[in-house]
C-alpha positions as CSV (number, residue, x, y, z in Angstrom):
1,X,18.2,13.2,4.1
2,X,20.3,12.7,1.0
3,X,19.4,10.1,-1.6
4,X,21.9,7.2,-1.8
5,X,21.5,6.5,-5.5
6,X,19.0,6.9,-8.3
7,X,17.6,3.3,-8.7
8,X,15.9,4.1,-12.0
9,X,19.2,5.0,-13.7
10,X,21.3,2.4,-11.7
11,X,19.2,-0.6,-13.0
12,X,16.7,0.3,-15.7
13,X,15.8,-3.4,-16.3
14,X,14.9,-3.9,-12.7
15,X,12.8,-0.7,-12.7
16,X,11.1,-1.7,-15.9
17,X,10.0,-4.9,-14.1
18,X,8.8,-2.9,-11.1
19,X,6.8,-0.5,-13.3
20,X,5.2,-3.5,-15.1
21,X,4.2,-5.0,-11.7
22,X,2.8,-1.7,-10.6
23,X,0.8,-1.4,-13.8
24,X,-0.5,-4.9,-13.4
25,X,-1.5,-4.3,-9.7
26,X,-3.3,-1.1,-10.6
27,X,-5.3,-2.9,-13.3
28,X,-6.6,-5.8,-11.3
29,X,-9.9,-6.1,-9.5
30,X,-9.3,-3.8,-6.5
31,X,-10.8,-0.4,-6.9
32,X,-8.4,2.6,-7.2
33,X,-9.5,4.4,-4.1
34,X,-9.0,1.3,-2.0
35,X,-5.6,0.7,-3.6
36,X,-4.5,4.1,-2.4
37,X,-5.6,3.4,1.1
38,X,-3.6,0.2,1.3
39,X,-0.6,1.8,-0.3
40,X,-0.7,4.6,2.2
41,X,-1.1,2.2,5.2
42,X,1.8,-0.1,4.0
43,X,4.0,2.9,3.4
44,X,3.3,4.2,6.9
45,X,4.2,0.9,8.4
46,X,7.4,0.7,6.4
47,X,8.4,4.3,7.2
48,X,8.3,5.4,3.6
49,X,7.7,9.1,3.5
50,X,8.0,9.3,-0.3
51,X,5.2,6.7,-1.0
52,X,3.0,7.9,1.9
53,X,3.1,11.4,0.4
54,X,2.7,10.3,-3.2
55,X,-0.3,8.1,-2.6
56,X,-2.0,10.6,-0.3
57,X,-1.7,13.2,-3.1
58,X,-3.1,10.7,-5.6
59,X,-5.9,9.7,-3.2
60,X,-6.9,13.3,-2.8
61,X,-7.0,13.7,-6.6
62,X,-9.5,10.8,-6.7
63,X,-11.7,12.7,-4.2
64,X,-10.5,11.1,-0.9
65,X,-11.2,13.3,2.1
66,X,-8.5,14.8,4.3
67,X,-10.3,13.3,7.4
68,X,-10.0,9.8,6.1
69,X,-6.4,10.3,5.0
70,X,-5.5,11.6,8.4
71,X,-7.2,8.6,10.0
72,X,-5.6,5.8,8.0
73,X,-2.9,5.2,10.7
74,X,-5.6,4.8,13.3
75,X,-8.3,3.2,11.2
76,X,-9.2,0.7,13.9
77,X,-10.3,3.5,16.1
78,X,-12.1,5.5,13.4
79,X,-15.6,5.1,12.0
80,X,-14.6,6.5,8.6
81,X,-13.9,3.2,7.0
82,X,-16.5,0.6,5.7
83,X,-16.1,-3.1,6.4
84,X,-14.4,-3.8,3.0
85,X,-11.9,-1.1,3.6
86,X,-11.3,-2.3,7.2
87,X,-10.7,-5.8,6.0
88,X,-8.3,-4.6,3.3
89,X,-6.4,-2.5,5.9
90,X,-6.1,-5.4,8.3
91,X,-4.9,-7.6,5.5
92,X,-2.4,-5.0,4.4
93,X,-1.0,-4.8,7.9
94,X,-0.7,-8.5,8.3
95,X,1.0,-9.1,4.9
96,X,3.3,-6.1,5.4
97,X,4.3,-7.2,8.9
98,X,4.5,-10.9,7.8
99,X,7.3,-11.8,10.2
100,X,5.4,-10.6,13.2
101,X,2.0,-12.1,12.5
102,X,2.2,-14.8,9.8
103,X,-1.2,-13.4,8.7
104,X,-3.6,-14.6,11.4
105,X,-6.6,-16.8,10.5
106,X,-9.0,-14.2,11.8
107,X,-7.6,-11.5,9.5
108,X,-7.9,-13.9,6.6
109,X,-11.5,-14.8,7.6
110,X,-12.4,-11.1,7.8
111,X,-10.9,-10.4,4.4
112,X,-12.7,-13.4,2.8
113,X,-16.0,-12.0,4.0
114,X,-15.4,-8.9,1.9
115,X,-13.3,-10.2,-1.0
116,X,-13.6,-13.1,-3.5
117,X,-10.7,-15.5,-4.0
118,X,-9.6,-13.6,-7.1
119,X,-9.8,-10.3,-5.2
120,X,-7.7,-11.8,-2.3
121,X,-4.9,-12.6,-4.7
122,X,-5.2,-9.2,-6.4
123,X,-5.2,-7.4,-3.0
124,X,-2.1,-9.4,-1.9
125,X,-0.3,-8.5,-5.2
126,X,-1.1,-4.9,-4.6
127,X,0.2,-5.1,-1.0
128,X,3.3,-6.9,-2.2
129,X,4.0,-4.3,-4.9
130,X,3.8,-1.3,-2.6
131,X,6.0,-3.1,-0.1
132,X,8.6,-3.6,-2.9
133,X,8.4,0.1,-3.8
134,X,8.8,1.0,-0.1
135,X,11.9,-1.1,0.2
136,X,13.5,0.7,-2.7
137,X,12.6,4.2,-1.6
138,X,13.5,3.6,2.1
139,X,16.8,1.8,1.3
140,X,18.0,4.4,-1.1
141,X,16.6,7.4,0.9
142,X,14.1,8.7,-1.6
143,X,12.3,11.6,0.0
144,X,9.2,13.5,-1.1
145,X,9.8,16.9,-2.7
146,X,8.9,19.9,-0.6
């Protein structure tokens, strides 16, 4: 797969805004390990090989186990994730697939059991940010390096 264009050089101002949003999302109330799990899951759903690879590598650097990384795509059928992580993964899927689910009330209720109001907003900002990165990488065919 050949990249279509280098979006960093094509629009530095836009990428500066994206980088600022990423920095903000990374500095909010959601713990770094959980951020990587949601980034990986959203990237899987969006078919973004570049971001799935990058965040899997980053998660491993933070000490995430291979078994849990391999199981993110099937988290509902795995006992590797705690209730907070499960709620975040469900929220990530619902927000990422917004047009399909409109974020069901039961997913919101599950998330609210685990996250404060502030954390809910922060989690949603993180999901929104990775979805934006996925759209750039997939649209312009950015692939992970071998």
